[in-house]
N, CA and C atoms of all chains as a GROMACS GRO file, in nm:
protein
  618
    1MET      N    1   6.878   6.901  10.286
    1MET     CA    2   6.846   6.960  10.417
    1MET      C    3   6.956   6.934  10.519
    2GLY      N    4   7.000   6.808  10.526
    2GLY     CA    5   7.103   6.773  10.623
    2GLY      C    6   7.227   6.858  10.606
    3LYS      N    7   7.263   6.888  10.484
    3LYS     CA    8   7.385   6.963  10.458
    3LYS      C    9   7.378   7.106  10.509
    4ALA      N   10   7.258   7.158  10.521
    4ALA     CA   11   7.246   7.299  10.562
    4ALA      C   12   7.229   7.313  10.714
    5ASN      N   13   7.239   7.203  10.787
    5ASN     CA   14   7.228   7.214  10.933
    5ASN      C   15   7.349   7.285  10.992
    6ARG      N   16   7.322   7.360  11.094
    6ARG     CA   17   7.431   7.424  11.166
    6ARG      C   18   7.515   7.317  11.237
    7LEU      N   19   7.645   7.331  11.227
    7LEU     CA   20   7.732   7.233  11.292
    7LEU      C   21   7.732   7.253  11.443
    8SER      N   22   7.742   7.144  11.515
    8SER     CA   23   7.756   7.152  11.660
    8SER      C   24   7.898   7.198  11.692
    9GLU      N   25   7.920   7.234  11.819
    9GLU     CA   26   8.056   7.276  11.859
    9GLU      C   27   8.158   7.167  11.833
   10GLY      N   28   8.118   7.045  11.861
   10GLY     CA   29   8.209   6.932  11.840
   10GLY      C   30   8.241   6.913  11.693
   11GLU      N   31   8.138   6.921  11.612
   11GLU     CA   32   8.159   6.906  11.466
   11GLU      C   33   8.250   7.017  11.413
   12LEU      N   34   8.229   7.137  11.466
   12LEU     CA   35   8.311   7.251  11.423
   12LEU      C   36   8.458   7.229  11.460
   13ARG      N   37   8.478   7.177  11.580
   13ARG     CA   38   8.615   7.153  11.626
   13ARG      C   39   8.685   7.055  11.531
   14VAL      N   40   8.614   6.953  11.495
   14VAL     CA   41   8.669   6.853  11.403
   14VAL      C   42   8.701   6.918  11.268
   15ALA      N   43   8.607   7.000  11.220
   15ALA     CA   44   8.626   7.065  11.089
   15ALA      C   45   8.747   7.159  11.093
   16LEU      N   46   8.758   7.237  11.201
   16LEU     CA   47   8.867   7.335  11.212
   16LEU      C   48   9.003   7.266  11.224
   17ALA      N   49   9.003   7.146  11.276
   17ALA     CA   50   9.130   7.072  11.287
   17ALA      C   51   9.187   7.045  11.147
   18ASP      N   52   9.098   7.033  11.050
   18ASP     CA   53   9.143   7.011  10.911
   18ASP      C   54   9.167   7.142  10.836
   19LEU      N   55   9.133   7.254  10.900
   19LEU     CA   56   9.147   7.386  10.836
   19LEU      C   57   9.227   7.477  10.929
   20PRO      N   58   9.356   7.447  10.947
   20PRO     CA   59   9.434   7.515  11.050
   20PRO      C   60   9.445   7.666  11.031
   21ASP      N   61   9.426   7.716  10.910
   21ASP     CA   62   9.439   7.861  10.889
   21ASP      C   63   9.306   7.934  10.902
   22TRP      N   64   9.202   7.860  10.934
   22TRP     CA   65   9.070   7.921  10.952
   22TRP      C   66   9.037   7.927  11.100
   23ARG      N   67   8.957   8.027  11.133
   23ARG     CA   68   8.910   8.036  11.271
   23ARG      C   69   8.766   8.081  11.270
   24LEU      N   70   8.704   8.070  11.386
   24LEU     CA   71   8.567   8.115  11.399
   24LEU      C   72   8.569   8.260  11.446
   25ALA      N   73   8.501   8.350  11.372
   25ALA     CA   74   8.497   8.491  11.409
   25ALA      C   75   8.358   8.544  11.376
   26ASP      N   76   8.295   8.604  11.476
   26ASP     CA   77   8.158   8.655  11.458
   26ASP      C   78   8.065   8.546  11.406
   27GLY      N   79   8.085   8.425  11.453
   27GLY     CA   80   7.996   8.316  11.413
   27GLY      C   81   8.017   8.268  11.271
   28LYS      N   82   8.127   8.311  11.210
   28LYS     CA   83   8.156   8.271  11.072
   28LYS      C   84   8.294   8.206  11.065
   29LEU      N   85   8.313   8.129  10.960
   29LEU     CA   86   8.443   8.068  10.933
   29LEU      C   87   8.525   8.173  10.858
   30ARG      N   88   8.640   8.209  10.911
   30ARG     CA   89   8.716   8.320  10.851
   30ARG      C   90   8.860   8.284  10.819
   31ARG      N   91   8.902   8.329  10.703
   31ARG     CA   92   9.046   8.324  10.673
   31ARG      C   93   9.085   8.446  10.590
   32GLU      N   94   9.206   8.495  10.615
   32GLU     CA   95   9.261   8.602  10.533
   32GLU      C   96   9.377   8.545  10.454
   33TYR      N   97   9.366   8.554  10.323
   33TYR     CA   98   9.474   8.512  10.234
   33TYR      C   99   9.557   8.635  10.197
   34ARG      N  100   9.688   8.614  10.191
   34ARG     CA  101   9.778   8.723  10.146
   34ARG      C  102   9.853   8.678  10.022
   35PHE      N  103   9.829   8.747   9.914
   35PHE     CA  104   9.899   8.718   9.789
   35PHE      C  105  10.001   8.830   9.763
   36ARG      N  106  10.085   8.807   9.662
   36ARG     CA  107  10.191   8.905   9.640
   36ARG      C  108  10.140   9.037   9.585
   37ASP      N  109  10.031   9.030   9.510
   37ASP     CA  110   9.979   9.153   9.450
   37ASP      C  111   9.835   9.131   9.406
   38PHE      N  112   9.778   9.230   9.342
   38PHE     CA  113   9.639   9.223   9.300
   38PHE      C  114   9.617   9.113   9.196
   39VAL      N  115   9.712   9.098   9.104
   39VAL     CA  116   9.695   8.998   8.999
   39VAL      C  117   9.684   8.858   9.059
   40GLU      N  118   9.768   8.829   9.158
   40GLU     CA  119   9.761   8.697   9.220
   40GLU      C  120   9.633   8.680   9.302
   41ALA      N  121   9.595   8.784   9.371
   41ALA     CA  122   9.470   8.778   9.449
   41ALA      C  123   9.351   8.757   9.356
   42TRP      N  124   9.354   8.828   9.245
   42TRP     CA  125   9.243   8.818   9.151
   42TRP      C  126   9.239   8.681   9.084
   43GLY      N  127   9.356   8.625   9.058
   43GLY     CA  128   9.362   8.489   9.003
   43GLY      C  129   9.297   8.389   9.097
   44PHE      N  130   9.327   8.404   9.224
   44PHE     CA  131   9.265   8.318   9.325
   44PHE      C  132   9.114   8.337   9.327
   45MET      N  133   9.072   8.461   9.333
   45MET     CA  134   8.927   8.489   9.341
   45MET      C  135   8.854   8.438   9.216
   46SER      N  136   8.918   8.448   9.102
   46SER     CA  137   8.852   8.405   8.978
   46SER      C  138   8.831   8.254   8.977
   47GLN      N  139   8.932   8.181   9.020
   47GLN     CA  140   8.914   8.036   9.030
   47GLN      C  141   8.808   8.004   9.135
   48ALA      N  142   8.816   8.075   9.245
   48ALA     CA  143   8.720   8.050   9.353
   48ALA      C  144   8.577   8.081   9.307
   49ALA      N  145   8.561   8.185   9.226
   49ALA     CA  146   8.427   8.226   9.183
   49ALA      C  147   8.358   8.116   9.102
   50LEU      N  148   8.436   8.046   9.022
   50LEU     CA  149   8.377   7.937   8.944
   50LEU      C  150   8.327   7.827   9.038
   51ARG      N  151   8.406   7.798   9.139
   51ARG     CA  152   8.369   7.694   9.236
   51ARG      C  153   8.247   7.739   9.318
   52VAL      N  154   8.249   7.864   9.356
   52VAL     CA  155   8.137   7.922   9.432
   52VAL      C  156   8.007   7.907   9.352
   53HIS      N  157   8.017   7.937   9.225
   53HIS     CA  158   7.898   7.928   9.140
   53HIS      C  159   7.851   7.782   9.128
   54GLU      N  160   7.948   7.694   9.115
   54GLU     CA  161   7.918   7.550   9.103
   54GLU      C  162   7.849   7.500   9.230
   55LEU      N  163   7.902   7.540   9.344
   55LEU     CA  164   7.847   7.495   9.472
   55LEU      C  165   7.720   7.571   9.509
   56ASP      N  166   7.696   7.682   9.439
   56ASP     CA  167   7.584   7.770   9.472
   56ASP      C  168   7.585   7.806   9.621
   57HIS      N  169   7.704   7.835   9.669
   57HIS     CA  170   7.719   7.877   9.809
   57HIS      C  171   7.818   7.993   9.810
   58HIS      N  172   7.771   8.108   9.857
   58HIS     CA  173   7.845   8.232   9.831
   58HIS      C  174   7.918   8.285   9.952
   59PRO      N  175   8.044   8.316   9.935
   59PRO     CA  176   8.120   8.375  10.047
   59PRO      C  177   8.087   8.522  10.064
   60GLU      N  178   8.115   8.572  10.183
   60GLU     CA  179   8.128   8.717  10.203
   60GLU      C  180   8.277   8.739  10.193
   61TRP      N  181   8.320   8.810  10.092
   61TRP     CA  182   8.465   8.827  10.078
   61TRP      C  183   8.500   8.969  10.041
   62PHE      N  184   8.619   9.004  10.088
   62PHE     CA  185   8.671   9.140  10.078
   62PHE      C  186   8.809   9.132  10.017
   63ASN      N  187   8.837   9.224   9.927
   63ASN     CA  188   8.971   9.229   9.866
   63ASN      C  189   9.023   9.370   9.864
   64VAL      N  190   9.150   9.383   9.896
   64VAL     CA  191   9.223   9.504   9.861
   64VAL      C  192   9.365   9.461   9.825
   65TYR      N  193   9.408   9.502   9.707
   65TYR     CA  194   9.541   9.465   9.656
   65TYR      C  195   9.563   9.313   9.668
   66GLY      N  196   9.661   9.268   9.746
   66GLY     CA  197   9.690   9.125   9.752
   66GLY      C  198   9.619   9.051   9.864
   67THR      N  199   9.532   9.120   9.935
   67THR     CA  200   9.462   9.059  10.049
   67THR      C  201   9.320   9.016  10.011
   68VAL      N  202   9.285   8.895  10.049
   68VAL     CA  203   9.147   8.847  10.031
   68VAL      C  204   9.100   8.792  10.166
   69ARG      N  205   9.000   8.856  10.224
   69ARG     CA  206   8.945   8.806  10.350
   69ARG      C  207   8.811   8.738  10.321
   70VAL      N  208   8.797   8.617  10.369
   70VAL     CA  209   8.678   8.538  10.339
   70VAL      C  210   8.603   8.506  10.467
   71ASP      N  211   8.472   8.526  10.466
   71ASP     CA  212   8.384   8.484  10.576
   71ASP      C  213   8.282   8.388  10.521
   72LEU      N  214   8.268   8.275  10.585
   72LEU     CA  215   8.171   8.175  10.539
   72LEU      C  216   8.069   8.147  10.649
   73VAL      N  217   7.944   8.155  10.610
   73VAL     CA  218   7.836   8.125  10.704
   73VAL      C  219   7.714   8.084  10.622
   74THR      N  220   7.630   8.002  10.680
   74THR     CA  221   7.508   7.960  10.613
   74THR      C  222   7.390   8.024  10.685
   75HIS      N  223   7.342   8.134  10.628
   75HIS     CA  224   7.238   8.210  10.698
   75HIS      C  225   7.114   8.126  10.725
   76ASP      N  226   7.078   8.041  10.628
   76ASP     CA  227   6.961   7.955  10.646
   76ASP      C  228   6.975   7.863  10.767
   77ALA      N  229   7.097   7.829  10.797
   77ALA     CA  230   7.122   7.736  10.908
   77ALA      C  231   7.150   7.812  11.038
   78GLY      N  232   7.163   7.942  11.030
   78GLY     CA  233   7.191   8.021  11.149
   78GLY      C  234   7.331   7.999  11.203
   79GLY      N  235   7.423   7.961  11.117
   79GLY     CA  236   7.560   7.940  11.162
   79GLY      C  237   7.643   7.872  11.056
   80VAL      N  238   7.752   7.815  11.100
   80VAL     CA  239   7.842   7.746  11.007
   80VAL      C  240   7.788   7.606  10.980
   81SER      N  241   7.780   7.571  10.854
   81SER     CA  242   7.730   7.439  10.816
   81SER      C  243   7.837   7.363  10.737
   82ALA      N  244   7.804   7.241  10.702
   82ALA     CA  245   7.897   7.158  10.622
   82ALA      C  246   7.925   7.224  10.487
   83ARG      N  247   7.833   7.305  10.438
   83ARG     CA  248   7.855   7.372  10.309
   83ARG      C  249   7.970   7.472  10.321
   84ASP      N  250   7.979   7.538  10.435
   84ASP     CA  251   8.089   7.633  10.457
   84ASP      C  252   8.222   7.560  10.467
   85VAL      N  253   8.219   7.449  10.538
   85VAL     CA  254   8.342   7.371  10.552
   85VAL      C  255   8.387   7.319  10.416
   86ALA      N  256   8.291   7.277  10.335
   86ALA     CA  257   8.324   7.226  10.201
   86ALA      C  258   8.385   7.337  10.115
   87LEU      N  259   8.326   7.456  10.120
   87LEU     CA  260   8.379   7.568  10.041
   87LEU      C  261   8.518   7.607  10.091
   88ALA      N  262   8.535   7.610  10.222
   88ALA     CA  263   8.667   7.642  10.278
   88ALA      C  264   8.771   7.543  10.225
   89GLY      N  265   8.736   7.417  10.221
   89GLY     CA  266   8.827   7.315  10.170
   89GLY      C  267   8.863   7.340  10.024
   90GLN      N  268   8.765   7.378   9.945
   90GLN     CA  269   8.790   7.408   9.804
   90GLN      C  270   8.882   7.529   9.789
   91LEU      N  271   8.860   7.631   9.870
   91LEU     CA  272   8.944   7.751   9.863
   91LEU      C  273   9.088   7.716   9.900
   92GLU      N  274   9.103   7.632  10.002
   92GLU     CA  275   9.238   7.590  10.042
   92GLU      C  276   9.307   7.518   9.926
   93ALA      N  277   9.232   7.433   9.857
   93ALA     CA  278   9.291   7.357   9.746
   93ALA      C  279   9.334   7.451   9.634
   94ILE      N  280   9.252   7.549   9.603
   94ILE     CA  281   9.286   7.647   9.498
   94ILE      C  282   9.411   7.725   9.537
   95ALA      N  283   9.413   7.775   9.660
   95ALA     CA  284   9.528   7.854   9.706
   95ALA      C  285   9.655   7.770   9.707
   96ALA      N  286   9.642   7.645   9.747
   96ALA     CA  287   9.761   7.558   9.753
   96ALA      C  288   9.814   7.532   9.612
   97ARG      N  289   9.724   7.514   9.518
   97ARG     CA  290   9.767   7.488   9.380
   97ARG      C  291   9.836   7.611   9.322
   98LEU      N  292   9.778   7.728   9.346
   98LEU     CA  293   9.840   7.852   9.296
   98LEU      C  294   9.976   7.872   9.358
   99SER      N  295   9.987   7.843   9.486
   99SER     CA  296  10.112   7.859   9.556
   99SER      C  297  10.218   7.764   9.500
  100ALA      N  298  10.176   7.642   9.467
  100ALA     CA  299  10.269   7.544   9.410
  100ALA      C  300  10.313   7.587   9.270
  101GLU      N  301  10.219   7.644   9.194
  101GLU     CA  302  10.249   7.684   9.055
  101GLU      C  303  10.354   7.796   9.050
  102ARG      N  304  10.343   7.889   9.143
  102ARG     CA  305  10.435   8.003   9.137
  102ARG      C  306  10.569   7.968   9.202
  103GLY      N  307  10.571   7.852   9.269
  103GLY     CA  308  10.697   7.802   9.326
  103GLY      C  309  10.740   7.874   9.450
  104MET      N  310  10.250  11.320   9.068
  104MET     CA  311  10.234  11.370   9.205
  104MET      C  312  10.103  11.447   9.219
  105GLY      N  313  10.077  11.534   9.122
  105GLY     CA  314   9.955  11.614   9.131
  105GLY      C  315   9.831  11.529   9.142
  106LYS      N  316   9.830  11.417   9.070
  106LYS     CA  317   9.712  11.333   9.070
  106LYS      C  318   9.686  11.267   9.204
  107ALA      N  319   9.790  11.250   9.284
  107ALA     CA  320   9.773  11.179   9.410
  107ALA      C  321   9.744  11.273   9.526
  108ASN      N  322   9.730  11.403   9.497
  108ASN     CA  323   9.696  11.495   9.605
  108ASN      C  324   9.556  11.470   9.658
  109ARG      N  325   9.542  11.488   9.786
  109ARG     CA  326   9.410  11.478   9.848
  109ARG      C  327   9.324  11.594   9.798
  110LEU      N  328   9.200  11.563   9.762
  110LEU     CA  329   9.110  11.667   9.714
  110LEU      C  330   9.066  11.756   9.829
  111SER      N  331   9.048  11.882   9.799
  111SER     CA  332   8.992  11.975   9.899
  111SER      C  333   8.841  11.948   9.911
  112GLU      N  334   8.780  12.006  10.012
  112GLU     CA  335   8.635  11.986  10.030
  112GLU      C  336   8.557  12.035   9.908
  113GLY      N  337   8.601  12.148   9.856
  113GLY     CA  338   8.534  12.203   9.739
  113GLY      C  339   8.547  12.113   9.617
  114GLU      N  340   8.669  12.062   9.597
  114GLU     CA  341   8.692  11.971   9.484
  114GLU      C  342   8.610  11.843   9.498
  115LEU      N  343   8.600  11.796   9.623
  115LEU     CA  344   8.522  11.675   9.649
  115LEU      C  345   8.374  11.698   9.617
  116ARG      N  346   8.325  11.814   9.655
  116ARG     CA  347   8.184  11.848   9.630
  116ARG      C  348   8.156  11.846   9.479
  117VAL      N  349   8.247  11.904   9.405
  117VAL     CA  350   8.232  11.905   9.259
  117VAL      C  351   8.234  11.762   9.204
  118ALA      N  352   8.328  11.682   9.254
  118ALA     CA  353   8.339  11.543   9.206
  118ALA      C  354   8.212  11.464   9.239
  119LEU      N  355   8.162  11.482   9.360
  119LEU     CA  356   8.044  11.405   9.402
  119LEU      C  357   7.918  11.446   9.325
  120ALA      N  358   7.917  11.569   9.277
  120ALA     CA  359   7.802  11.613   9.196
  120ALA      C  360   7.790  11.530   9.069
  121ASP      N  361   7.905  11.484   9.021
  121ASP     CA  362   7.906  11.399   8.901
  121ASP      C  363   7.890  11.250   8.934
  122LEU      N  364   7.890  11.218   9.063
  122LEU     CA  365   7.880  11.078   9.106
  122LEU      C  366   7.766  11.067   9.208
  123PRO      N  367   7.642  11.084   9.162
  123PRO     CA  368   7.530  11.097   9.255
  123PRO      C  369   7.506  10.974   9.343
  124ASP      N  370   7.554  10.858   9.302
  124ASP     CA  371   7.531  10.737   9.382
  124ASP      C  372   7.645  10.708   9.479
  125TRP      N  373   7.742  10.797   9.481
  125TRP     CA  374   7.855  10.781   9.571
  125TRP      C  375   7.843  10.881   9.685
  126ARG      N  376   7.900  10.842   9.799
  126ARG     CA  377   7.902  10.935   9.911
  126ARG      C  378   8.035  10.919   9.984
  127LEU      N  379   8.061  11.013  10.070
  127LEU     CA  380   8.182  11.006  10.149
  127LEU      C  381   8.150  10.933  10.279
  128ALA      N  382   8.225  10.827  10.310
  128ALA     CA  383   8.202  10.751  10.434
  128ALA      C  384   8.337  10.708  10.488
  129ASP      N  385   8.361  10.739  10.614
  129ASP     CA  386   8.491  10.706  10.677
  129ASP      C  387   8.607  10.761  10.594
  130GLY      N  388   8.588  10.877  10.535
  130GLY     CA  389   8.696  10.939  10.459
  130GLY      C  390   8.724  10.873  10.325
  131LYS      N  391   8.631  10.786  10.283
  131LYS     CA  392   8.648  10.717  10.154
  131LYS      C  393   8.528  10.743  10.066
  132LEU      N  394   8.549  10.726   9.938
  132LEU     CA  395   8.441  10.735   9.841
  132LEU      C  396   8.373  10.599   9.838
  133ARG      N  397   8.243  10.595   9.865
  133ARG     CA  398   8.175  10.465   9.880
  133ARG      C  399   8.052  10.452   9.793
  134ARG      N  400   8.038  10.336   9.731
  134ARG     CA  401   7.912  10.301   9.666
  134ARG      C  402   7.884  10.153   9.683
  135GLU      N  403   7.757  10.122   9.700
  135GLU     CA  404   7.716   9.981   9.702
  135GLU      C  405   7.636   9.954   9.576
  136TYR      N  406   7.682   9.860   9.497
  136TYR     CA  407   7.609   9.817   9.378
  136TYR      C  408   7.526   9.694   9.412
  137ARG      N  409   7.405   9.688   9.357
  137ARG     CA  410   7.322   9.569   9.376
  137ARG      C  411   7.292   9.507   9.241
  138PHE      N  412   7.338   9.387   9.221
  138PHE     CA  413   7.309   9.313   9.098
  138PHE      C  414   7.208   9.204   9.128
  139ARG      N  415   7.161   9.141   9.020
  139ARG     CA  416   7.055   9.042   9.042
  139ARG      C  417   7.104   8.916   9.109
  140ASP      N  418   7.228   8.882   9.085
  140ASP     CA  419   7.282   8.759   9.144
  140ASP      C  420   7.435   8.762   9.141
  141PHE      N  421   7.494   8.654   9.183
  141PHE     CA  422   7.640   8.646   9.190
  141PHE      C  423   7.703   8.656   9.052
  142VAL      N  424   7.641   8.594   8.954
  142VAL     CA  425   7.699   8.595   8.819
  142VAL      C  426   7.709   8.739   8.767
  143GLU      N  427   7.605   8.817   8.788
  143GLU     CA  428   7.609   8.956   8.741
  143GLU      C  429   7.709   9.038   8.822
  144ALA      N  430   7.712   9.014   8.951
  144ALA     CA  431   7.808   9.088   9.035
  144ALA      C  432   7.950   9.053   8.992
  145TRP      N  433   7.972   8.926   8.966
  145TRP     CA  434   8.106   8.883   8.927
  145TRP      C  435   8.144   8.936   8.789
  146GLY      N  436   8.048   8.945   8.700
  146GLY     CA  437   8.074   9.003   8.568
  146GLY      C  438   8.121   9.147   8.582
  147PHE      N  439   8.054   9.220   8.669
  147PHE     CA  440   8.094   9.359   8.696
  147PHE      C  441   8.235   9.364   8.755
  148MET      N  442   8.259   9.283   8.855
  148MET     CA  443   8.390   9.286   8.921
  148MET      C  444   8.502   9.247   8.825
  149SER      N  445   8.473   9.154   8.736
  149SER     CA  446   8.576   9.108   8.642
  149SER      C  447   8.614   9.218   8.544
  150GLN      N  448   8.515   9.288   8.494
  150GLN     CA  449   8.546   9.401   8.406
  150GLN      C  450   8.620   9.508   8.485
  151ALA      N  451   8.573   9.532   8.606
  151ALA     CA  452   8.636   9.634   8.689
  151ALA      C  453   8.781   9.598   8.721
  152ALA      N  454   8.807   9.470   8.743
  152ALA     CA  455   8.942   9.426   8.781
  152ALA      C  456   9.043   9.459   8.672
  153LEU      N  457   9.001   9.444   8.546
  153LEU     CA  458   9.092   9.478   8.435
  153LEU      C  459   9.125   9.627   8.437
  154ARG      N  460   9.025   9.707   8.462
  154ARG     CA  461   9.044   9.852   8.468
  154ARG      C  462   9.131   9.889   8.588
  155VAL      N  463   9.105   9.826   8.700
  155VAL     CA  464   9.182   9.849   8.822
  155VAL      C  465   9.330   9.821   8.797
  156HIS      N  466   9.354   9.712   8.728
  156HIS     CA  467   9.493   9.674   8.700
  156HIS      C  468   9.559   9.776   8.607
  157GLU      N  469   9.481   9.819   8.508
  157GLU     CA  470   9.529   9.919   8.412
  157GLU      C  471   9.565  10.051   8.482
  158LEU      N  472   9.476  10.093   8.571
  158LEU     CA  473   9.496  10.220   8.641
  158LEU      C  474   9.597  10.206   8.755
  159ASP      N  475   9.628  10.081   8.791
  159ASP     CA  476   9.715  10.054   8.906
  159ASP      C  477   9.666  10.129   9.030
  160HIS      N  478   9.536  10.127   9.048
  160HIS     CA  479   9.477  10.191   9.166
  160HIS      C  480   9.368  10.096   9.216
  161HIS      N  481   9.384  10.050   9.340
  161HIS     CA  482   9.307   9.935   9.386
  161HIS      C  483   9.196   9.971   9.484
  162PRO      N  484   9.077   9.921   9.456
  162PRO     CA  485   8.966   9.947   9.548
  162PRO      C  486   8.975   9.857   9.671
  163GLU      N  487   8.907   9.898   9.776
  163GLU     CA  488   8.873   9.807   9.885
  163GLU      C  489   8.732   9.764   9.851
  164TRP      N  490   8.713   9.638   9.817
  164TRP     CA  491   8.578   9.599   9.779
  164TRP      C  492   8.537   9.468   9.840
  165PHE      N  493   8.405   9.462   9.864
  165PHE     CA  494   8.344   9.351   9.935
  165PHE      C  495   8.231   9.298   9.848
  166ASN      N  496   8.220   9.168   9.843
  166ASN     CA  497   8.110   9.107   9.766
  166ASN      C  498   8.042   8.997   9.847
  167VAL      N  499   7.913   8.995   9.842
  167VAL     CA  500   7.837   8.876   9.880
  167VAL      C  501   7.719   8.865   9.783
  168TYR      N  502   7.707   8.750   9.722
  168TYR     CA  503   7.602   8.726   9.623
  168TYR      C  504   7.594   8.842   9.522
  169GLY      N  505   7.485   8.915   9.513
  169GLY     CA  506   7.471   9.020   9.412
  169GLY      C  507   7.515   9.158   9.458
  170THR      N  508   7.569   9.167   9.576
  170THR     CA  509   7.610   9.297   9.631
  170THR      C  510   7.760   9.318   9.618
  171VAL      N  511   7.797   9.436   9.572
  171VAL     CA  512   7.939   9.474   9.566
  171VAL      C  513   7.952   9.612   9.632
  172ARG      N  514   8.022   9.616   9.743
  172ARG     CA  515   8.045   9.745   9.810
  172ARG      C  516   8.188   9.788   9.782
  173VAL      N  517   8.202   9.912   9.737
  173VAL     CA  518   8.333   9.963   9.696
  173VAL      C  519   8.372  10.083   9.782
  174ASP      N  520   8.493  10.083   9.833
  174ASP     CA  521   8.550  10.198   9.903
  174ASP      C  522   8.676  10.241   9.830
  175LEU      N  523   8.683  10.369   9.800
  175LEU     CA  524   8.800  10.421   9.728
  175LEU      C  525   8.869  10.528   9.812
  176VAL      N  526   8.998  10.510   9.827
  176VAL     CA  527   9.077  10.609   9.901
  176VAL      C  528   9.221  10.596   9.853
  177THR      N  529   9.295  10.705   9.861
  177THR     CA  530   9.435  10.704   9.821
  177THR      C  531   9.519  10.721   9.947
  178HIS      N  532   9.569  10.609   9.997
  178HIS     CA  533   9.638  10.614  10.127
  178HIS      C  534   9.758  10.708  10.123
  179ASP      N  535   9.830  10.708  10.010
  179ASP     CA  536   9.947  10.796   9.997
  179ASP      C  537   9.910  10.943  10.009
  180ALA      N  538   9.787  10.975   9.971
  180ALA     CA  539   9.743  11.114   9.976
  180ALA      C  540   9.670  11.146  10.106
  181GLY      N  541   9.645  11.043  10.187
  181GLY     CA  542   9.575  11.065  10.313
  181GLY      C  543   9.429  11.100  10.294
  182GLY      N  544   9.370  11.058  10.185
  182GLY     CA  545   9.229  11.087  10.162
  182GLY      C  546   9.189  11.054  10.020
  183VAL      N  547   9.079  11.113   9.978
  183VAL     CA  548   9.028  11.088   9.843
  183VAL      C  549   9.104  11.177   9.744
  184SER      N  550   9.153  11.116   9.638
  184SER     CA  551   9.226  11.192   9.536
  184SER      C  552   9.157  11.181   9.401
  185ALA      N  553   9.211  11.249   9.303
  185ALA     CA  554   9.156  11.242   9.167
  185ALA      C  555   9.160  11.098   9.113
  186ARG      N  556   9.254  11.018   9.162
  186ARG     CA  557   9.261  10.880   9.116
  186ARG      C  558   9.137  10.801   9.160
  187ASP      N  559   9.087  10.831   9.278
  187ASP     CA  560   8.965  10.765   9.326
  187ASP      C  561   8.844  10.808   9.245
  188VAL      N  562   8.840  10.937   9.217
  188VAL     CA  563   8.729  10.990   9.137
  188VAL      C  564   8.730  10.928   8.997
  189ALA      N  565   8.851  10.915   8.942
  189ALA     CA  566   8.864  10.854   8.809
  189ALA      C  567   8.818  10.709   8.810
  190LEU      N  568   8.858  10.634   8.912
  190LEU     CA  569   8.818  10.493   8.919
  190LEU      C  570   8.667  10.482   8.940
  191ALA      N  571   8.612  10.568   9.024
  191ALA     CA  572   8.466  10.567   9.045
  191ALA      C  573   8.394  10.590   8.913
  192GLY      N  574   8.444  10.683   8.834
  192GLY     CA  575   8.383  10.710   8.704
  192GLY      C  576   8.389  10.588   8.612
  193GLN      N  577   8.500  10.518   8.615
  193GLN     CA  578   8.514  10.396   8.533
  193GLN      C  579   8.416  10.288   8.579
  194LEU      N  580   8.402  10.273   8.710
  194LEU     CA  581   8.309  10.172   8.763
  194LEU      C  582   8.166  10.206   8.723
  195GLU      N  583   8.133  10.334   8.728
  195GLU     CA  584   7.999  10.376   8.686
  195GLU      C  585   7.975  10.341   8.540
  196ALA      N  586   8.075  10.363   8.457
  196ALA     CA  587   8.061  10.335   8.314
  196ALA      C  588   8.041  10.185   8.290
  197ILE      N  589   8.117  10.103   8.362
  197ILE     CA  590   8.104   9.957   8.348
  197ILE      C  591   7.964   9.913   8.392
  198ALA      N  592   7.921   9.961   8.506
  198ALA     CA  593   7.789   9.921   8.558
  198ALA      C  594   7.678   9.967   8.465
  199ALA      N  595   7.692  10.087   8.410
  199ALA     CA  596   7.589  10.140   8.319
  199ALA      C  597   7.582  10.055   8.192
  200ARG      N  598   7.697  10.015   8.141
  200ARG     CA  599   7.700   9.935   8.020
  200ARG      C  600   7.638   9.798   8.046
  201LEU      N  601   7.670   9.737   8.158
  201LEU     CA  602   7.612   9.606   8.192
  201LEU      C  603   7.462   9.618   8.208
  202SER      N  604   7.419   9.724   8.270
  202SER     CA  605   7.276   9.746   8.292
  202SER      C  606   7.204   9.764   8.159
  203ALA      N  607   7.268   9.835   8.066
  203ALA     CA  608   7.208   9.856   7.933
  203ALA      C  609   7.201   9.724   7.856
  204GLU      N  610   7.306   9.643   7.871
  204GLU     CA  611   7.312   9.516   7.798
  204GLU      C  612   7.202   9.420   7.840
  205ARG      N  613   7.175   9.418   7.970
  205ARG     CA  614   7.075   9.322   8.018
  205ARG      C  615   6.934   9.377   8.001
  206GLY      N  616   6.924   9.504   7.962
  206GLY     CA  617   6.794   9.564   7.932
  206GLY      C  618   6.713   9.592   8.056
   0.00000   0.00000   0.00000
């Protein structure tokens, strides 16, 4: 239950400080990733999908070619919760690893 | 070149007759698929991604949980082309096969 609580403004500020490429938009945590092409974008999404399934917390995400736009919100909590912040952190880790691999 | 031409209204009408679950929205060919959950939606997207890569024609698509919304348009042609119709047909075939498999 505690994990699904909506974060306060202060808590959100702290969370966003650790997620510099994310911002709050329409009450959701948002980031747009840009990959070189569809194959790289899809590689990212595929790794992310496994994590999403594991966490049982689902993004609203959009893809076209090398672009992946992600919106995270916890509808049950009526806003952004720690679960969204956790998923954002996982996505950042996946993207950073892919970026390191391709050099 | 011929394949990337924008379809005329008449050609579009003929194409849509074969794609009853698709409609024209914002100048794009649009369908929303509803699956039972994220795993089924992701299974569909994964099969579709291979086809997308093969055809080298990329959808604008959005997913949340069991919902997959697809928009098809050929920007080079300034509208819907035969390539969009072809991809829509492939997506229909994938969805139909998945639906048959799960009974």
